[in-house]
C-alpha positions as CSV (number, residue, x, y, z in Angstrom):
1,X,91.7,90.9,99.1
2,X,89.5,89.9,102.0
3,X,88.8,86.2,102.4
4,X,85.1,85.1,102.3
5,X,83.1,85.1,105.5
6,X,85.4,87.7,107.1
7,X,84.4,90.7,109.2
8,X,86.6,93.7,109.8
9,X,86.4,95.9,112.9
10,X,88.7,98.9,112.9
11,X,89.4,102.3,114.4
12,X,88.0,105.1,112.2
13,X,91.5,106.5,111.6
14,X,91.9,103.6,109.1
15,X,88.8,104.5,107.2
16,X,90.5,106.1,104.1
17,X,93.2,103.4,103.9
18,X,90.7,100.5,104.2
19,X,88.5,102.1,101.5
20,X,91.6,102.6,99.3
21,X,92.3,98.9,99.7
22,X,88.8,97.9,98.7
23,X,87.4,96.9,102.1
24,X,83.7,97.2,102.2
25,X,81.2,96.8,105.2
26,X,83.9,97.5,107.8
27,X,82.6,98.2,111.4
28,X,84.3,101.4,112.6
29,X,84.7,102.5,116.2
30,X,85.5,106.2,116.8
31,X,89.0,107.4,117.3
32,X,90.0,108.3,120.8
33,X,89.0,105.1,122.6
34,X,92.7,104.1,123.0
35,X,92.7,106.8,125.7
36,X,90.3,104.6,127.7
37,X,91.4,101.0,127.3
38,X,88.6,99.6,129.5
39,X,85.9,101.3,127.4
40,X,87.7,100.2,124.2
41,X,87.6,96.7,125.5
42,X,83.9,96.8,126.1
43,X,83.1,98.3,122.7
44,X,85.3,95.8,120.9
45,X,83.9,92.9,122.7
46,X,80.4,94.0,121.8
47,X,81.4,94.5,118.1
48,X,83.0,91.0,118.1
49,X,79.8,89.5,119.5
50,X,77.7,91.1,116.7
51,X,80.1,90.1,113.9
52,X,80.7,86.5,115.0
53,X,77.0,85.7,114.1
54,X,77.7,86.5,110.5
55,X,81.2,85.1,109.8
56,X,83.9,82.7,110.6
57,X,86.8,85.1,110.8
58,X,87.1,88.6,112.4
59,X,90.0,90.9,111.6
60,X,90.8,93.5,114.3
61,X,92.5,96.6,112.9
62,X,93.8,97.7,116.3
63,X,97.1,97.5,118.2
64,X,97.1,96.4,121.8
65,X,96.1,100.0,122.6
66,X,97.1,100.1,126.3
67,X,95.6,96.7,126.9
68,X,92.2,97.4,125.3
69,X,92.5,94.2,123.2
70,X,93.6,92.0,126.1
71,X,91.2,89.1,126.7
72,X,89.1,89.9,123.6
73,X,87.8,86.6,122.2
74,X,85.1,85.1,120.0
75,X,83.0,82.1,120.8
76,X,82.7,81.0,117.2
77,X,85.1,82.9,114.9
78,X,88.8,83.0,114.4
79,X,90.4,86.3,115.5
80,X,93.2,87.9,113.3
81,X,95.0,90.9,114.7
82,X,98.3,92.8,114.2
83,X,100.9,92.0,116.9
84,X,101.7,95.7,117.4
85,X,101.2,98.0,120.4
86,X,99.6,100.9,118.5
87,X,98.3,101.9,115.1
88,X,101.4,103.9,114.1
89,X,103.2,100.6,113.3
90,X,100.4,99.7,110.8
91,X,100.6,103.1,109.0
92,X,104.4,103.0,108.8
93,X,104.8,99.3,108.1
94,X,107.6,99.3,110.7
95,X,108.3,100.1,114.3
96,X,108.1,103.9,114.6
97,X,111.1,106.0,115.6
98,X,109.5,107.2,118.8
99,X,112.4,109.3,120.1
100,X,114.0,112.2,118.2
101,X,117.4,113.7,118.5
102,X,116.6,115.9,121.6
103,X,115.5,112.8,123.5
104,X,111.8,113.8,123.3
105,X,109.0,111.8,121.7
106,X,107.5,112.0,118.2
107,X,103.8,112.7,117.8
108,X,102.5,110.9,114.7
109,X,99.6,112.1,112.6
110,X,97.9,110.6,109.6
111,X,95.1,111.8,107.3
112,X,92.6,109.7,109.4
113,X,93.8,111.3,112.7
114,X,93.2,114.7,111.2
115,X,89.9,114.0,109.4
116,X,88.2,111.7,111.9
117,X,89.9,112.2,115.3
118,X,91.1,114.7,117.8
119,X,94.6,115.7,118.8
120,X,96.0,118.4,121.1
121,X,95.8,121.0,118.4
122,X,92.1,120.5,117.6
123,X,91.3,120.3,121.3
124,X,93.2,123.6,121.8
125,X,91.0,125.2,119.1
126,X,87.8,124.0,120.9
127,X,89.0,125.0,124.3
128,X,90.0,128.5,123.1
129,X,86.4,129.3,122.2
130,X,85.3,128.5,125.8
131,X,88.2,129.5,128.0
132,X,90.4,131.9,125.9
133,X,93.7,131.4,124.2
134,X,96.0,131.5,127.3
135,X,94.3,128.8,129.3
136,X,93.5,126.7,126.3
137,X,97.1,126.8,125.1
138,X,98.6,126.0,128.5
139,X,96.2,123.0,129.0
140,X,97.0,121.5,125.6
141,X,100.7,122.3,125.7
142,X,100.8,120.1,128.8
143,X,99.7,117.1,126.6
144,X,102.7,117.5,124.3
145,X,105.4,118.7,126.7
146,X,107.3,115.5,126.3
147,X,107.3,115.6,122.5
148,X,109.8,117.2,120.2
149,X,108.3,116.9,116.8
150,X,105.0,116.2,114.9
151,X,105.4,113.6,112.1
152,X,102.8,113.5,109.4
153,X,102.7,110.0,107.8
154,X,101.7,110.1,104.1
155,X,99.8,106.8,103.5
156,X,98.0,107.6,100.3
157,X,99.1,109.3,97.1
158,X,96.1,111.7,97.4
159,X,97.3,113.1,100.7
160,X,97.2,116.8,100.0
161,X,98.9,120.0,101.3
162,X,95.8,120.9,103.4
163,X,96.3,117.8,105.5
164,X,100.0,118.3,105.8
165,X,99.3,122.0,106.6
166,X,97.1,120.9,109.6
167,X,100.0,118.8,111.0
168,X,102.4,121.8,110.6
169,X,99.9,124.1,112.4
170,X,99.8,121.6,115.2
171,X,103.6,121.6,115.4
172,X,104.1,125.4,115.2
173,X,101.4,126.1,117.8
174,X,103.3,124.2,120.5
175,X,106.9,124.9,119.3
176,X,107.5,121.4,117.9
177,X,109.3,120.5,114.8
178,X,107.1,119.5,111.8
179,X,108.2,116.6,109.7
180,X,106.8,114.2,107.1
181,X,107.5,110.6,106.3
182,X,106.2,108.0,103.8
183,X,103.9,105.4,105.1
184,X,103.8,101.7,104.0
185,X,100.6,99.7,104.2
186,X,102.2,96.2,103.7
187,X,101.4,95.1,107.3
188,X,97.8,96.2,106.9
189,X,97.5,94.4,103.6
190,X,99.0,91.2,105.1
191,X,96.5,91.4,107.9
192,X,93.6,91.8,105.5
193,X,94.7,89.1,103.1
194,X,95.4,86.5,105.9
195,X,99.0,86.1,104.7
196,X,101.2,84.3,107.2
197,X,103.5,86.8,108.9
198,X,105.2,86.9,112.3
199,X,103.5,90.3,112.9
200,X,100.0,88.9,112.3
201,X,98.4,87.0,115.2
202,X,95.7,84.3,114.7
203,X,93.6,82.8,117.4
204,X,91.0,80.0,117.1
205,X,87.5,80.5,118.4
206,X,87.3,80.5,122.2
207,X,90.9,81.8,122.7
208,X,91.5,85.2,124.1
209,X,94.2,87.8,123.1
210,X,97.1,87.9,125.6
211,X,99.4,90.8,126.3
212,X,102.4,88.5,125.9
213,X,101.5,87.9,122.2
214,X,102.7,91.5,121.4
215,X,106.5,91.8,121.0
């Protein structure tokens, strides 16, 4: 699926899906860097510099992530990236329905977000050990006060009730509505295969990613 002399740099939330699609030797950065776009930018730039010495093409499995990808460039390799603002689009294969019926937002989770990352529910469990239930719950409830539901995206057939159960615990803990939806990896597959698509951006060596390249 991956073209020769191609490196893949991805957020760790995509680990299971990329392994499922047969991608080997991927460079993973830890989940959570999207919260700090400046740090994400520094880490991605360093990963690109390391990868460009070994290949002629670098695939970035990242959305714009609050501007973290802006101005990322390679001196010697072509950059390929999805023209989406966040990773949810890559898991769904479409623009997410971000607002639910009550006008509040939708918090999306995948197996990778649960297995390799943090979310307000896991942070609540950690804080509860240190500060007690009341303070921990209040602190983390503030993170999700503008959300109305938690949507678990099933991306692989082996997604299991335990993962879905974690998403439901998250929702119930903060009084949100738990939901599930089927994912679609077509955009991720198109990105990896180098297939021409309006949602896949390509830049020659020496050109930087621009914010206006993301619809």
